C-alpha positions, 0 to 999 in steps of 0.5 A: 229914320226910315219911313214906312214904304207903301206898296201902292206908290212907285218906289222913286215917288216914295223916295222923293217924298221921304227926302223932301220930308227930311229936308223940311224937317231939318234932318238934311241940312243945307249943303249936306252931301247926299251919298247914294250908297249910304242913302240906299242902306239907310232907306233899305231901297236900291240905288235906282229909285234913289237916283230917279228921286234925286234927279227930280229933286235936282230939277226943283232946285232943292238938290244940286249935282256936282261933277265927280262929287255926286249930289248935295242938298242945295245951299242956303241962298245968299243975300244977293240971290234973294235979291236977284230972285225977288227982281226976277219974280217982280218981272214975271208974277205981277203980270201973271196975276194981272192976266189971271184977274182978267180971266178969273172964273168961278172954278179958278176962284174956288180952287184958289180959295181952297188953297188959301184956306190951307195956307192960312191954317198953315200960318199958325203952325208952319214955324212949329212942326214939320206937318205945318211946314209941309202944308205951308210949302204945298199950299204956297206952291199951289197958290202961285201955280194956279195963278200962273196957269190961269194967266192963259199964256203957256210961255209965261207959265213955263217961265214961272215953272222954270223959276219955280225951283229957285222959289222952292229953294227960297221956301225951304231955307225960310223954314222953321221959326222964320217962314214969315207965313203969318206975314204972308197970309194977309198978303195972299188974302189981298191977292185972292180978293183982287183975283176974285173981283177980277181987278187986274190993277189990284192983283198986280199991286198985291202981288208986288207987295207980297213978293217984296215982303217975302224977300224982306222977311227973309233978309231981316232974319 
């Protein structure tokens, strides 16, 4: 299905959103080839903005480029990859949560509360519809990015951003019917409460519980 094109947004940005929507909706399966010529004809755009969009998606970890073969949707994570990602996150994110709690401000708490509200709304519908999954995806990403930014260490924030592409891949392949969003929502609330209270120990512990829980929910399925 060809999405309606907005004249106000750069074509490459639009193609990024179109392809991301297709990944979220299941129109493009894990591991599926992404032929630029075929995509150009299907979406009625030139190949240049598509290449730009695919390069951006490659940076997120959702798309892979293979020598002599072009692009493809990233494959689903293996059990080993899920475990390794969990361990990497446990090394980084509890520290980010701890530091963010020590630097908590009213502006940070307000922004985090707004994102938490979006996430809790998404938890009811993330496994039922594309729009719900989209809200889950974006609010979950923003929640963790806000914490990383509030930690006050640009190198730790960059480390999280580097890991973020694989976290996006993790989210994508825990999609419809199995996101675990309803299980994650109270965990997000625990993290938020600790950050709002400026309780570094509680923020650290709540983040550890959340990361372990996310991996366990996916592996259980």
